C-alpha positions in Angstrom: 7.9 -31.1 -21.0 7.7 -33.1 -17.8 11.2 -31.8 -16.7 10.2 -28.2 -17.2 7.0 -28.7 -15.1 9.0 -30.3 -12.3 11.4 -27.4 -12.4 8.5 -24.9 -12.3 6.9 -26.8 -9.4 10.1 -26.7 -7.5 10.7 -23.1 -8.0 7.2 -22.0 -7.0 7.4 -24.3 -3.9 10.7 -22.8 -2.9 9.5 -19.3 -3.3 6.3 -20.1 -1.1 8.5 -21.8 1.5 11.0 -18.9 1.7 8.2 -16.3 2.0 6.5 -18.3 4.7 9.8 -18.5 6.7 10.4 -14.7 6.3 6.9 -14.1 7.6 7.6 -16.4 10.6 10.7 -14.5 11.2 8.7 -11.2 11.2 6.3 -12.6 13.7 9.1 -13.7 16.0 10.8 -10.3 15.7 7.6 -8.6 16.7 6.9 -10.8 19.7 10.5 -10.5 21.0 10.5 -6.8 20.5 13.6 -6.9 18.4 15.3 -3.8 17.1 13.8 -3.0 13.7 16.7 -0.7 12.8 18.9 -3.8 12.2 19.6 -4.4 8.5 18.2 -7.9 8.6 15.0 -6.7 10.3 14.7 -3.9 7.8 14.9 -6.6 4.9 12.2 -8.7 6.6 10.0 -5.7 7.0 10.5 -4.5 3.4 9.8 -7.9 1.9 6.6 -8.5 4.0 5.1 -5.1 4.2 3.5 -4.9 0.7 1.3 -7.9 1.6 0.8 -7.2 5.3 -0.2 -3.6 5.2 -3.5 -4.2 3.3 -4.2 -7.2 5.6 -3.7 -5.1 8.7 -6.5 -2.8 7.7 -8.9 -5.7 7.9 -7.5 -8.0 10.5 -6.6 -6.4 13.9 -3.6 -7.5 16.0 -4.0 -9.2 19.4 -1.5 -7.7 21.8 2.0 -8.6 20.7 0.7 -11.2 18.2 0.5 -10.0 14.6 -2.7 -11.9 13.5 -2.5 -10.7 9.9 1.0 -12.3 9.5 -0.2 -15.5 11.0 -3.2 -15.6 8.8 -1.0 -14.9 5.8 1.3 -17.7 6.7 -1.5 -20.1 7.0 -3.1 -19.0 3.8 0.2 -19.4 1.9 0.7 -22.8 3.4 -2.8 -24.0 2.3 -2.1 -22.6 -1.3 1.3 -24.3 -1.3 -0.2 -27.7 -0.3 -3.0 -27.5 -2.8 
């Protein structure tokens, strides 16, 4: 059973890390005013929108900085560490 719990922990940790990286990429794309018609940009937006849209209703952006995405990254990292 110990091997399966290690595998499960590894998979969950990897998913959290990948999602945090994708959110970081989204923040950087927004700050750099990248072309969102690019296929890679569309993938990043499609993956992150289901979580970010409800957060944006509550948390406003500050200029170019997407504060909802930054808060989501911090929250996911705290959950990942715990």
